[in-house]
C-alpha positions as CSV (number, residue, x, y, z in Angstrom):
1,X,-43.9,116.0,86.1
2,X,-40.4,116.7,83.5
3,X,-39.6,113.5,81.0
4,X,-35.3,113.5,80.3
5,X,-34.6,112.0,77.9
6,X,-31.4,110.2,76.1
7,X,-29.6,110.3,73.1
8,X,-29.1,106.5,71.2
9,X,-27.8,106.7,68.0
10,X,-30.1,108.9,66.0
11,X,-33.0,109.1,68.4
12,X,-33.7,110.2,71.7
13,X,-35.1,108.1,74.0
14,X,-37.0,108.6,77.0
15,X,-35.8,107.7,80.9
16,X,-38.8,105.9,82.2
17,X,-38.3,104.0,85.3
18,X,-40.4,101.2,86.6
19,X,-42.3,101.8,90.6
20,X,-40.2,99.2,93.2
21,X,-42.0,96.2,92.7
22,X,-42.6,93.2,96.0
23,X,-40.0,91.4,96.1
24,X,-41.5,88.9,98.3
25,X,-41.3,85.1,96.8
26,X,-43.6,83.1,94.6
27,X,-44.5,79.9,95.7
28,X,-46.5,76.8,94.1
29,X,-49.6,78.9,94.8
30,X,-48.7,81.7,93.4
31,X,-47.2,79.8,90.2
32,X,-50.5,78.2,89.6
33,X,-52.0,80.7,90.7
34,X,-50.1,83.2,87.4
35,X,-51.1,79.8,85.4
36,X,-54.8,80.1,85.3
37,X,-55.2,83.8,85.1
38,X,-52.5,83.9,81.9
39,X,-54.6,81.0,80.2
40,X,-58.9,81.3,81.5
41,X,-58.6,85.4,82.6
42,X,-56.3,87.7,80.8
43,X,-57.7,90.7,81.3
44,X,-57.2,89.9,84.9
45,X,-53.2,89.1,84.0
46,X,-53.2,92.4,81.2
47,X,-54.5,94.8,84.1
48,X,-52.4,93.4,87.2
49,X,-48.6,93.4,84.8
50,X,-49.3,96.4,83.8
51,X,-50.1,98.7,86.7
52,X,-47.2,96.6,88.1
53,X,-48.7,94.8,90.9
54,X,-48.3,91.4,89.9
55,X,-45.6,90.3,91.9
56,X,-47.8,91.3,95.3
57,X,-51.3,89.9,94.2
58,X,-49.3,86.4,93.3
59,X,-47.0,86.8,97.1
60,X,-50.6,87.3,98.7
61,X,-52.4,84.6,96.6
62,X,-49.4,82.1,97.9
63,X,-49.1,83.1,101.4
64,X,-52.9,82.8,101.6
65,X,-53.4,79.4,99.9
66,X,-50.4,78.1,102.2
67,X,-52.1,79.0,105.2
68,X,-55.5,77.7,104.1
69,X,-53.5,74.1,102.8
70,X,-51.6,73.8,105.6
71,X,-55.3,74.5,108.3
72,X,-56.9,72.0,105.9
73,X,-53.5,69.2,106.3
74,X,-54.2,69.3,109.9
75,X,-58.1,69.0,110.5
76,X,-58.3,66.0,107.6
77,X,-55.4,64.0,109.6
78,X,-57.2,64.6,112.9
79,X,-60.8,64.1,111.0
80,X,-58.5,60.7,109.5
81,X,-56.8,59.8,113.1
82,X,-53.7,60.0,112.2
83,X,-52.2,60.2,115.7
84,X,-48.2,59.6,116.6
85,X,-49.1,56.3,117.7
86,X,-50.9,54.8,114.6
87,X,-47.6,56.2,112.7
88,X,-45.0,53.7,114.8
89,X,-48.0,50.9,114.9
90,X,-49.5,50.7,110.9
91,X,-46.7,52.9,109.0
92,X,-48.5,52.0,105.0
93,X,-52.1,52.6,106.9
94,X,-50.4,56.4,108.6
95,X,-49.0,57.0,105.2
96,X,-52.5,55.9,102.8
97,X,-54.0,58.3,105.7
98,X,-52.3,61.4,104.9
99,X,-51.8,61.5,101.8
100,X,-55.8,61.0,101.3
101,X,-55.9,64.2,103.7
102,X,-53.1,66.2,101.7
103,X,-55.0,65.0,98.3
104,X,-58.0,66.3,99.8
105,X,-56.9,69.8,101.3
106,X,-55.0,70.6,97.7
107,X,-58.6,69.9,96.3
108,X,-60.4,72.6,98.5
109,X,-57.1,74.6,97.8
110,X,-57.3,74.8,93.8
111,X,-61.3,75.3,94.2
112,X,-61.6,78.1,96.1
113,X,-58.6,80.5,96.1
114,X,-56.7,79.6,92.7
115,X,-59.3,78.2,90.0
116,X,-61.8,80.8,91.2
């Protein structure tokens, strides 16, 4: 490997570039995981950051958590009995049951993926 330098004033500075990084978007779950590892797992955060793998890691976590969340919401909604007929007849009961299913799914995803 040959290192090239650029003259900046009186100093020679090396021409360093970072490798290509993953450009997938990081959603809600990835942002939550980022806050968690910054606060509670600083060594993991530093390792991922210095290896230029942080964005890839967070995008993978976000994708995995979103898939799990979607499946759990559907499962819990079915378990609660949230149907289109219930939605048409008693909207407030349907909203309560759906909110319960969403909260349960969020708790499971946070416990299993985000804060683990």
